[in-house]
Structures are given as structure tokens and as C-alpha cells.
N, C-alpha and C positions, 0 to 999 in steps of 0.2 A: 200637386198629386193627384188632384181630380181629373185635370186635363190628360195627364199621362194614362189614368185608368180609362178615359173616354178614348183616347187614341188606341189602346190596346184592345178595347171592345170593337171598335170600328175595323181594326186589322183582323181580329177573329171573324167578324162578319164577312169581310172580303174573302178570308181563307175559306170558310164554309161554303160561301157562293161559288168559289172556284171548285171546291171539292164537289158540291151538287152538280155543277155543270159537268164535270168529269165524269161523275157517277152516272149522271143521265145519260151521257154519250155512250158509255160502256152498256148501260141497261138497253138503250136503243140498238147498239151493235147486237146485244145478245138475242133480242127479239127478231131482229132482221135475220139474224143467222138461224133462228128456228123456222122462220118463213122460208128461208131458202132450203132448208132440210125438207120441210113438208112439200114445197114445190118440186123438189128433185124426186121425192117419193111419188108424188103424182105423176110425174113425168114417166118414171120407170113403170108405173102401173099403167099408164096410157100405152107405152111401148109393148107391154105385154099383152094388152088388149088387142093391139094392132096385129100381133102375131096371131093370136087366137083368131080374130076376124078373118085375116087373110087366109090361114089354113082352111077354115070352114068353108069359106068362099069357094076355094080351089077344089076342095072335097066334093062340093055340091055340084059345080059347073065344069070342073077340070080346064078352066081357062087360066092361063098364066098371068093374066092381068091382075088377079087377085093375089098373086105371089109377090108383087112388087112392094106394097105396104109392109108385108111379112118380112121379107128379106132386108128392107131399110130398116125397121124396128130392131131385127136380130143384130144388125151391125152397130146400132146406136145405144143399145141397152148396156152393154158391158162399160163403155165410157162414163154413162150416166151412174152405174154402180159405183165406179172408182170415185167419182165426184161426191157421191153419197158417203162413202167410207172416209173420205179426207174431211168432210164436213162434220162427221160424227167422230173425229179424233179424240174430242174430250169426254166421250160418253162409252165407255166399254159395254154396258149393256145393249145399247143401240148398235154398236159395232157387231156384236154376236148376233143380234136380230138382222144385221145387213148380210152377214155370211149366209144365215138360213134363207133370206130371200134371194140370194144370189144362186143357192143349190136349187131352189124351186123354179127360177127362171131357166136355169140350165137344163132342168128336167123337162121344162115346158118346151124349150127350143128342141130338144132331143125328140120328144114325141111328135112335135109338128114336123120334124124333117122325116120322121118315118111315114107320118101320115102322107106327106108329100111324095114320098117314094113308093107309096102303094100302087099296084098295078090295078088298071081299070077293071081287070077280070076278078080281082079280090072279092070274096063274098061279102054281102052287105053286113053280115053279122060282124066280120072283123072290122069293117068300117066304122060299125056302130060302136064297137069296143074301143076303137082308137078315140073316137069322138068323145066317148064317155070319161075315158082317161085324160084327154085333153081339157075336158070341162073340169073334172075335179081338181086338176093340177092348176088351171086358172082360178078356181074358187079358193085354192090354197093360198095362191099368190095374192088374190083380193083380200083374203082375211088377214094374211100376215101384214101385208102393206097397210091395211086399215088399223090393225093394232099398232104399228109403227107411228102411223100419223097420229093416232090417238095420244100415245106417249108424248109425242113433240108438242101437240096442243095443250095437254096438261102442263108440260114444262113452260110452253109460252105463257099460259094463263098465270102461272106461278111467278114467272119472271115480269110480267106486267103488274102483278100484285105488288111484288118487291119494289118495283121501280116507283109504283105509285105511293107506297107507304114511305120510301126513303125520300121522295120528293116533298110529301106531306111533312114528315119529320124536319127535313132541312128547313121548309118554309116557318114551321112553327119556331124553330129554334132561331133563324134570322130574325123573325118578329119579335121574339123575346129580346134577343140581343139588341134590337133597335130601339125597343122600349127602354131597356136598361141604359142604353148610351144616351137616349135623350133626357132619362132622369139624371144621370151623371153631370151631362152638360148643364142642365138647368140648375143642378146644386153648385156646380163650378161657377156658373154665371153669377149665381146669388153669393156665393162666396167672395168671388172677385169684385163684385159691386159693393160689397160690405167693406172689403180690404180697401178699395178706392177711396170711399167715403171716409173711411177711418184715417187713411193716409192724407186725405184733404184736410180733415179736422185737425191732424197733427201738424200739419204745413202751416196752417193758420196759426195754430197756436205757437208754432216755432217762430213765425214771423212775429208774432205778438211778443214772445221771449226776446227775439232779436232786437226788436225796437226799444223794449225795456232795458236790454243788456247794453245797448248804444247809449241809452241816457244814462245808465250807471257808470259807463266808462267815461262820458264826458264829465260827469260829476266828479269821479275819481281823478281825471286829469286835472280839473280845477283844484281839487283837494290837494293833489300832489305838488301842483305849482304853489298854492299858498304855503303848504307845508315846507317846500323848499326855501321859498322866500322866508318864511317864519325862521327856519333853521340858519340861514345865512344872517338875517338880522338879529336874531337872538344870539348866535355865536359872536357876531361882531360887537354887539352890545356887552356882552359878558366879557369879551376880552379886554374891553376899556377899564373897568375896575380891577380886573385882574393885574393889568399892567400897573395901575397905581398901587396896588398891594405890592407887587414885586419892587417897583421904583422906591417907595417910601421905606420898604423893609431893607432894601439895600442901602439906602441913606442913613437909615438908623444904624445899621451895622458898621457903617463907614465913619459917621461923624459923631457917634455917641457911644463908643465901646467902652469907654471907662464908666459911662453912667448906666449901664445895664449889666446887672450880676449874671452869675453862670446860668441860673434857672431862666432868666429872661432871654438870654441867648439861645438857650435850648429851645424855648418856645417860639422865638423868632425864626430859628432855623426850621423848625417844623412847620411854621405857617408858610414861609416861603417855598419849602419842598412841596406842600400841598397845592399851593398857588401855580406852581410849575407844573405838577401833575394835572391840575384842573385845566392849565393852559394846553397841554398835549391833548389831553381828552377833546377839547373844544375843536382844536385843529383837526383831530382825525375824525370827529363828527361831521365837520364841515366838508371834509374830503370824500366821506362816505355819502353825504347827501349830494354832492355836485357830480357824483358818478351817474350819468344819465345817457340817454341814446343820443348820438351824434354820427349819423350815416356819413356825413361829408368828411368825418375826421378819419375814416379808415384809409390807410395808405399801404403801398407795397414797400415794406422795410426789412432791413436785415436785422435779425434778432441778435447777430453778434454785435453789431453797432450799438444798440440799445443796452446790451450787457456792458459794453465797455464804458458807456457814460454812467451806469449804475455803480459800477465797481470804482469808477474815479470818484463818484460821490461818497462812497463808503471807505475811501482810502484810510481815514483817519482810524475808525474802528476796527479795520482788517489789521492794520500795523499795531494798533494797540493790544489785539488779541493773538498777534503773532499767527494770524490764520493763513492756511494754504488754499488757494482756489484754483481747482483745475477745471478748465472749460475746454469742452469738445467743440466739434464743427457745429456751427448754429445754421438754421435754415433762413430762407426769405418767405415771407408771408404777409397777409393782409391783417393790419391791426392798427389800433389806436396807439401812436408811440408813447404819449404821456400816461396812458393807464397801463400800458406794458411795462414802463419803466417803475411806475409804483408797485406793480404786482412783483417785479423782480426783487426790488428794493425791499419791501416788506418780508419776502420769504428768506432773502439772503441775511437781512437783520435778524431774523429769529433764529437762523443757523448760527448767527455770531453771538447772540443773547444767551440761549439756552445751551451753554456749553458745561463739560464736567469740569471740576475743579482740578487745576494741575494739568490739564490736557489742551494742546493748541488745537483749535478747530480746523478740520480739513472738509472742505466744501467741493463737491464734485457735480458739475453741470454738464449734462450730455442732452443730446436730441436724437430722435429718430422718426422715420416716415412710418405712419401706420394707416389702417382704415377705420371707419366709424364702428365696424361690426364687432371690434375687440372691446368696446366700452358700451355702457347702457345709455339711451337717450340721444345717439349720435346717428346722423345719417349713414347707413350701412355702406354705400358705395362712394362715399366721400372722402377725399384723402385728408389726413391730418397729420400734425407733428405732436410727439409725445415728448415733453420737456421735463427732465428729471432733476431734482436738486437735492443732493444727499449729503447729510452731515454725520459727523461723529458724536453727536451731542448727547444729552440726557434722554432723549426719547419719551415716549407716553404709552400708556395702555391703549390699545385699539378700540376698547370699548367706549372710549370717550371721542371716537372719530366723529359722531354725528353732532358733538357739541363745539369743537374747535373752530368752526367755520361760522357760528352765530355770533351777533353783535354782543359784546361784554362778557363772552364767555372765556374763563380763565381757569387753567388747571393747576396754577402755582399762586401762592400768596404775593400780594404787592412787595411785601418787604425781601422776598427771596429774588424775584425777577420783576424789573419795573415793565409798565406797559399798560395800555388802556383796554385791551380786548377787542379792539375793533380791526386791527391789521389783516388777520385772516378772513374777516368777513367782508373786507374790501377786496380781497383777492378772490373771493368767492363771487363777488359781484362783477369784478372786470371780467372774469373768465365766462360768466354766464352772459355778459354783454357780448363777448366775442363768440357765442354759441358753442362753447367748448365745455369742458369737464375737468373737474379738479379733485384729488383725492390724496390720501397719504398712506404710507406703511411705516409702522413703527413698533419698537419694543423697548421697554423701559431699560435703559442704560446701554443700548446698541444703536442709537442714533435714529434718525427719521429721514425718509425719502418722500418728498411732495412730488406729485406726479401731475402735471397740467397738460391737458389735451387741446390744442388750438387748431382750427381748420386752415389749410393751406390758402383757401380762398374762400371770401366772404360772399355768399349767394344771396343772403337777405338779412336785413337788419331792422328789427321793430322791437318795441316795448313788449309786445306780447310774446316774441320769441324769447327775449331776454327772461322775461318772469317765467316762461315755460321751462328753459333750459335750468334756471336758477332752482325751481321747484324740483327737477329731475334729479340735479346735483345733491340736493338736500336728501331726497329719498335714497338715492344711490349710495350715499355715505353711510347709511345706517348699517 
């Protein structure tokens, strides 16, 4: 802002300088014009004097040589008067004075002509009378021309004073603007220097923060690796006692049915059911922990082929529930086949599980090409595919939309619908890894539509991007 003000002040200074130069030129032209008027008046007066002098010389000597300057002056005086009138075109008062001067000169020329025509025999008294009249008219011309010259001289003095005053005012204004511009530039320099120092300090601090962040990232990567190893080892170690519980429980049921009463069998069945649920939970946790970035795993695949394999794996529950699966035209895109299979398997399994009593499931799977501008957190100009999985199940209230993709979050009791509460969290993590977006639309009793947005081409794959997209999905689902 300060630099803009300085440039504005400099521009005003240049404009004033140009204006001062133009004004000075005009003032000089006006003063020069007044000089020309005065010079012309003096020329007219000089010609009148030539007429007077030539006439007197002739009357005294009667020699025609004295008439030559008189005749020449008489022929030149009227062009000079016309020039004077043109010069005084902008001054009506002086033009009127010019008219008067013209009449006086015409009268002087007339009396001179009469004097020249006088006979040598004319009495001296008449000659003296003519000389007196000629002198009076010449004196009138001198006096009138002097008054006109005085007017022009006063005008010239006034114009000189105006020019001098205008020049001084312009100099003062330009000097003030220069001082103000210098002050603004000095302030701007100080502000800029302060801003540069502040940015240098911020840059140093940011580099320090970046160094600290790199250290934290390394610690986090080590921690994640240790946590992943721990999850794998823990799940593996927990699976072993569970298998023994299930094995010995089955043996007890098979080999000693008569020795276990009804309450014992009830307790035994509950124990085996809980062990089976625990086994599923551990397997899901292990699947969730194994989802990590594998850039080399991305392949150009047909989503239709992946979906065919998933439907083949789910053939038994599909037939058991008498479900109808409608599949539209599926696209080709960049994806990790195993993760995409897990994503589709979890979503279709949910559609087969959360059904209304006495109603056969109808699941519709479709896809269409969209652009990132249609959904939050995606690249605006990048091409994506919108995959929709719609069912006619029990649905849910959309106020719980922010919860269903979190780990261990369930909207129904375990007795109503089995499950571990990890399936949709796995779906969210898969979509986040693919730099996509997942959400759902639903109403209680009217079914659910899960919407998955996946990029047609993978432009970058990194842990940071995965975490960022996963966070965006979490916020956008609110």
C-alpha cells in the first residue's frame, strides 16, 4: 500500500511538472504577445512621426526629397494598424483604442496632404495654422499611443507577476510532494525491512518445526510398525487359545453329550458362540491393521471382474437370502484388487445382513463417471467413478452417519445382527487409501445407498495423502 501511495505521489509530481511547463509556456507566449503589441504601437508611432517630420521638412524647404519618408510611412501605417488590431483581438478595450488611434492617424495624414498641396503663394498665417493643427494632431497621436503602451506595459507586468507566482507555487508544491514521497518511501522501506525480517524469522521457525515434525513422523512410523507387529503377534497369539477353546468345546459336545445336562449344554453353546465372535473380531482387527500403503500394488483393473469374484465368494449367503443382485456396467480404473474386493465384500455383506423380515434383498450396483468438484476433498478437475450400492434393507437414521464408519461402532445390538463393527471402518480406510470418498444416504425402513467415489487414475499414493483423505471423509460425513 505504501509503495502504491509513493507511486501515486510521484505521478502527481510528474503531472504537476508537466502542467507547470505548459503553464510557463503559455505565460511566456502571453508576455511575448504583449511585447509584440508594444513594438507594433511603437512602429505605428514612429511612422506617424515620419509623416510629421516629412511634412514639416517639405513645408520649410519645398523640396520633394522630404516627402519620400512621409509617403513611405503613409503607405505602411495602415498595414501596421491592421496587425495591431489582430494582436489585440482578445482585448476589446484596446481594440476600441486602436479605432481611435486609426482615426487620429487618418486625420494626421489628411492634414499632411493639405499642407503638401498648399501653394507657395499661401500666406504664412495659413501655413502656421496648418503647422499648428498638424502638431496638435501629432501630439494627440503621441498621447494616445503612450496610453495604449502604458496599458500593455501594465498588462505585461501583471502577466509576469502571475507567471512568477504560478512558477513559485508549482515549485513549492513539487518540493512538498517530493518530501512527502521521500517520507512514504522511507516508511515503506522500514515496513518492508521489518516484514522481511519477520518472514526470515518465521522461515527459520518453520524449518525448526519441519525438523521437529520429521522427527515426530519417524517416531510415528516406528510406532506404527511396532503397533502393526504387535497387532499381528497379538492376534496370532490370541487365536491359538481361542482355537483350543473351540476345539475342546466341540469335542465336549460330541463325545460327552449324555454327561452334560441342559444347563451345561446351554453354557457350552454360549461359550462357543462367544469364542467364535471373538475369533471373527480378531480376524477383522488383523485385516484392519494390515491395510497399509502399497504403491506398487495399484493395477489397472476391471471393477466388473472384481465384483464377479466377490459375488462368487458370497454365493452361499446370496442364495440363502434369495437375494437379487442387479449389476450395471462397471468401469476400468487404478486400484488394489485385494482391497477393492474387501470393500465390495463388506458392503454387499452388510446389504445381505441388514434385511427386513420376510423381504428378499434386492441389491443394485451401478457406476458413473464424475468429476471431483461434485464432492468435498477431491481434486476438482480429476476424473472419478461414482459407485453406488443400493439395498432395500432396514436403513438407518442419517444422524448416525458420522458414526457408522468408525471402528467398533454399531447401531444395533449383537443379538439382532451379528458383526464386529469393523467392516465399514475397513471400507473407509480402503477408500481413503485410494484417495477417494465414501458416504451413505438412508432412511429408516427404506433401505440404504452407499456411495463410493474412486479416481480413474492414481496420481500419487502416500501415507500422508491417505491420512488426509481419511480425515476429509470423517469431516464430510458429519
